[in-house]
Structure formats: C-alpha cells, structure tokens
C-alpha positions, 0 to 999 in steps of 0.5 A: 500500500502506498504511503498517504503522501505518495497517494496525494495528487497535488502538493500541500502547503502548510497555512493557518488561515481563518475559516467559517463553516456554515450549515443549518444557519449555524456558523463554526469558526476554525482554521486551516492546517494545510491546503491544496488545489483539491482540499484542505485540512482544518481544525475546529472545536466542533466535529463535522459529520463524515460525507456531509457537504458544507459551505466553507469560507476561507480567509487567506491574507491579502486576498479576497475570501474563498468560498467552497463547498467541501465534503468531510472525508475524514475526521479525528481528534487533532489535539486535546488540551485542558479546556476542550478537544480540537477536531481535525478534518480532511475536506475535499472540495466539491465546488470551487470557482475557477478563479479560486482554484487558479489562486490556490494552484499558483500559491501551492506551485510557488511554495513547492518550488521553495 
C-alpha cells in the first residue's frame, strides 16, 4: 500500500488561515492546517459529520475570501488540551470557482518550488 503522501495528487502547503463553516444557519469558526488545489485540512472545536457537504469560507491574507463547498472525508481528534478537544478534518472540495482554484494552484506551485 502506498504511503498517504505518495497517494496525494497535488502538493500541500502548510497555512493557518481563518475559516467559517456554515450549515443549518449555524456558523463554526476554525482554521486551516494545510491546503491544496483539491482540499484542505482544518481544525475546529466542533466535529463535522463524515460525507456531509458544507459551505466553507476561507480567509487567506491579502486576498479576497474563498468560498467552497467541501465534503468531510475524514475526521479525528487533532489535539486535546485542558479546556476542550480540537477536531481535525480532511475536506475535499466539491465546488470551487475557477478563479479560486487558479489562486490556490499558483500559491501551492510557488511554495513547492521553495
């Protein structure tokens, strides 16, 4: 079986950007851990249901916000501290604008050359 990194189609870069996840008129805030053209690893204090699609607003610095529809493909405790648990979730983009996909592609490409 191939190592998970070897199975990835696109390079990922580590970024910590604020996010807001919207569903059922509720908003959950969190942050990215890493991102690629096709998905994002996030952390937040609320677990999201596997295989559900959510609207996610990603706020990169010095760039307009990115709105995607993303499907939760895995979820796990990311870290547990004295106050609460933090959940890490892998999100696959199911809908992203061409402009935002191009921005992420350029960003990831620039970082992979460093």
